[in-house]
N, C-alpha and C positions, 0 to 999 in steps of 0.2 A: 755219097763218096764214090759215085760212079765215075768211070774214066770216059774222055770224049775226045775227038780230034780238035785240034786248036793249032793256029799258026803262030802264036805268040811264043816268045822265048820262055821256057819253063824253069822256075827255080824252088828248091826244096827249102823250106823253113822248119827246122826242127825246135821244138819248145814254142810253137806258134801262140798258143793260149797264155804265155807268159806277159809281163810287162814290157819287156823288150821285144819279144816275138811279135806281139800284137802291133807294135810300131812297125816293124819291118814289113809285116804284111800289109798293112795300109799303105805304106809309101811304095812297095813294090806295085800294088794294084793301081795306085795313081800313075805310075810310070808305065802302065800297060803291060806288065808282065803276067804271065799265068803262074799261079801260085799252088804249089801242093805243100800243105802244112801237116806237120806230124804234131799228135797231142796224145796226151795218155788216157784220156777217156772220151767216150761219146757224147757226154754231156759238155765238156770242154769245147769239143768241135762244133757242137750245136750253137752253143752260146756264142762262139766266135763268128760262125757264119751268119747268125742272126743280126750281128752288128755291121756286117759288110754291105755296101751299097751294089757293088758290082760283082755278084757272085757267081756270074757265068765264067768268070776267069779265075775261080777258086775251087779247090776241093781239100778234104782233109782225110788223113789216113790214121788210124790208131798204131802207135809205135811205144814199146817200152825200151828204154836205153840198155837195159841189160840183156835184152833179147836181139841178137844180131838177125836172126830169121825175120823178125818184124821189119827191119831196114830192107832186107833182101826183098821181101813182097813188094815194099813200094817201089823200089827200083824197076823191079821186073813189070809191075802194072804201069809205070810212067817212064819208058825208055828214053824219053826226049828230054829229061832232066838235063840242063847244062850247068847250072850254077848251085851252090848249096850255101846256106847261111845257118850254121849251127849255132842256136842259142840255148839249147836245153841243157840244164844243169841244176842239180839240186843246191839249194843255199838256204838251208834251215838249221838253225842252231839247236832245234829241240828234238832232233833224231835220237832215237835209242841207242844205235849202234854206228859210231863214226866211222869205222872200217867199211862196212857194208853200205850204209845210207849216204856217206859223202864221198868218201875216197874211191871206192869201187865204182860207185854208181857214176861219179864224174869222170874218171879215168877210162874205166871200161866201156862207158857210154860213148865217149869220144872214139875210141878204138872200134868199137863195133860200127859205128857210122863209117869210118874210114874204110875198114876191111870190106864193107858192103859195096861201098862206092867202087872201090878197085874191081871186085869181082862182077858187079851187076849193073854198072852205070857207065856205058862206054861213051856217052856224049858229054859227060861233065868234064869242063876244062878248068874251072876255078872254085876254090873252096874257101869260106871265110869262117874263122873260129872267134868266138867269143870267149876271151879270156877276162882277166881283172886285174887292176893295179896291183892287189895282194900277190899276184904272182911274180912280183919284181922286188919283194923285199920281206923281210922278216920282222917279228912284232917288237923284237928289241931295238929295231932302227927307226920305229914308227916316230918316236918324239925327238929324234937326234937332229935339231935344227942345223947342225954343220954338215949333215950329209946330204950329198947331191946325187940323186937316182936319175937314170935315164932308160931309154928303151931297151938297152942291152943288159940290165941288171936282173938277177933272178933271185926268187926265194930258194934258199939252199936247205930247207928243212930235210932231215932224214925221215924215212917211214916211222921210225920210233917216236921221233919228235910229233909227227903229223897226228899221231892217234892220241895225244896227250889231253887235248882240249878241242872244243869245236872251231875256236878261233886258228889254231894251228892247222886242223884238219882242213878248214877252207883254203888256206894258204897253200898247203901242200898240194891238195886235189888240183886246184886251178893251175898251178905251176906245172904239175907232172902231166895233166891233160894236155896242156899246151906243148910240153916237150913231145908227147906222143904225135901231136899234130905235126910238129916240125920235121921229126924224124920221118913221118910219112911223105911229107911234101919233098923232102931232101931225096929220098929213096925213088920218088916217082916223078922226078922234075920233068922227065919227057913227056908226061901226060897232063900234070896238074901245076897252076900256080896256086899260090895261097897268100891269105893275109890273116892276120891275127889282131884283134882289137882289145886293149886293155883299159877299160873305162875306170874313173873312180866311182864313189858311191852315185849311182844313177837316180837322179831326181827328173821331175817333169811331170806333166799331166798323165794320167792313166789313158791308154790308147782308146778307151771307151768309157763313158761316164757310168755305165752300169758296174764296170769293175771297182769303183769307188765303194760300193755297196758290200764288198765282200767282207767276210768276218775279220779277215787279216790281209793287208795289202803285201806287196813284195817288201823286202827286208828295208830298202832305203825310204820308200814311201811311208812305210810304218812309222819311220821316225818324225816325220811331219804329222802324220795323224796323232803321235804321242803328244806333241807339243799342243797341237788344237784341242786336246780332249783334257788338257790341265784346267785345274780351278784356280782361283786368286791366291789360295793359300799352298799351292803345290810346288813352289819353285824348288824346294829341297828334293823333290822326286825326279828332278830332270838331271839325268846324267851329263857329265862334262865329256861329251863324244864330239869329235871333231875329225875333219879328213878333207880329201879332195873330191870335188864334185864333177860330174859331167851331165849333161842334158841327155836324156834317153833318145829324144828325137834326132840328135846329133849322132848318136851311136849308130841308129838304124841307117841314117842317111851316109854316114862314112861306111858302112858295111857294103851298102848297095854300089856306092861310088867306086869300090874297088873294082867292079866288074870291068870298067873302062878306063880307069885311072892306073895306067901301068906303074906310076912311080910307087904305088902302094903295094905292088907285088912283092911276095916273099919277103914282107916286113913286119915287125912289131909295131904297132901304132898305139900311142898313148895320149888319147884326146881328154885333156883336163881343162876345166874353164874357170878354176878357182878354187878356194878353200871355203868350208863351212863349218859351223858348230851348233849344236843344239841350242845353246844360249843365244846365238846369233839369229837362229831362226825365230826363236821366240820374240826378240827385239824387232825382227823384221815384220813380224806378223802383227804387232802391236801398232808399229808404225805405219804399214801400208793398208791395215784392215781395221780402221778406228772402231767400226761397230762391235768387233768382239775384243777390243783391248781390255775391256773392264772384266771380261770373263776370265781373262788369263793372269798369270801371277805378274809382279813388277817386272820391269826391265832387269836383266841380269848382266853381270860383267862378264865379258867375252876373254877367254885365255885359249890360245891356239899354239901348240908347240908341234910343229910337224917338220919332218924331213922336207928338202927341196926337190923340185923336179926340174930337170932340163929336158923339155919336150921339144926341142928345136928340130930334131930329125922328122917328128911328126908333122910339126907346122909347116916344114917346108914342102911336103908333098900334098897337104890338105887342099882341096880345091874349093873350099867355103869357109867362112868364118864361123868359129864356134860361138854358141849362144852365150851371152852374158850369164854369171851365176845367179845374179839378182832376178833375171827374167825367169829363168828356169824356177827358182824358188816360189817367185809370184805366181807363175801359173799352176804350180803344184797345189799351193793353198788355195788359190781361187776356185779350182776345180772341186776342191774337196768341199769347200764351204758352200758353193752354188749347188752341187748335189745334195747335200745335206740341208739345204734351206737355211743356212746361217748368215746369208749376205743380205 
């Protein structure tokens, strides 16, 4: 974790050992940036570093989102940081305390990073926030097929509503962390530009094959794992879950592209490439991976009732085409099956 002199532009990536964070780190290194990654444990940092080819341009630091001082130390140690991509945020429905473990961790984690940036990072000019599509709507709007949402829409849960259950807590915390971000950018627009990216369910391959073997994958990827682990008689165990999807590789690419694409500055960006359902993933797996078809339940009827999205403002500023949803799902399934020797 030592510091050294280098000539490349330095980027801080928070949450670098996560699903999205790993892809961000990989793509930054491919583009020849110097990466300072924040992780929550020494083990996470070592695993991430062991997977990277060009480690001369990479270092990691231990940071807890709840501890502003840990961010302070990183910026003081690495004064040349010029860009930040903030991906770190808890997204686990199994936590015991929604107020502390979801809402405060997400909102205060963002606040701590920004406050430390202002005080200790004189060379930072651009900050990218990772939000989520759930910051744009409330649960009662989810299946309203007549509703059209866009980049300007917000989840308007009160704090009292936000602590009612894990789903509302996730919506509330993401929306309010993003509001903290925009308040900060607005208050300091003489120093910083900002972009916030709100993907749907993030699918795609893990950044490294080793991550497939984790006891539990990130929330979206675990949905695919759940389908692939079904037996022939398990169709009734498959929830009728559906939503909008985004390729994790596209999210990382978009976040990095905001460094130079000024059309994305000071905008909420909603990159979605289609809809999915658990039943649809089952059918897709059976059709595209015939070797495992008989191990899975029979084909299922697909029903999707979702609000509509007008993402035209995002597509106008994108400088690359989004990955087709079926390509994203295919790559997700293929990696899991290959790593687990099921192909």
